[in-house]
C-alpha angles and dihedrals in degrees: 000000000000111000100171138007116218128169110237130190119223093261091056091050089050089053091050092049089061089070094053120089116253117268139139096272091050090053091050092051092047091052091048094048094048090061091062107035108114101173138041115257095253092047092050091049093052091047092051091051092048093049091048090052090060085072095203112175090213094055114088127190088256090060093050090052091052092047090055096043096041108022111202120231099200144006092274091058091045092053089055089061094044097049094139096054136034117234123212119241090253093051091048091050093049093050093046092047091053092048092048092048093049094063 
């Protein structure tokens, strides 16, 4: 039964997997996730907190997860993540600066 839906980045999923007993499915998931993790767990956590502090009404938790898992390099990449809303030039610059400074 699903009790709550929360968007998780790959690092958070990796942390959750540590609490699950070892089995074949867990190993498959771990192998898959390791292909896509771009940041260390502490770095991803800090980036998430910083993005949440921006407090942009247009930025949903799903967007933050995508920004962490697939960090954009420019405004074009960022617009591919925010396809359902249009960001102002100022919002775009703030987000890209945070992503750039987190590397």
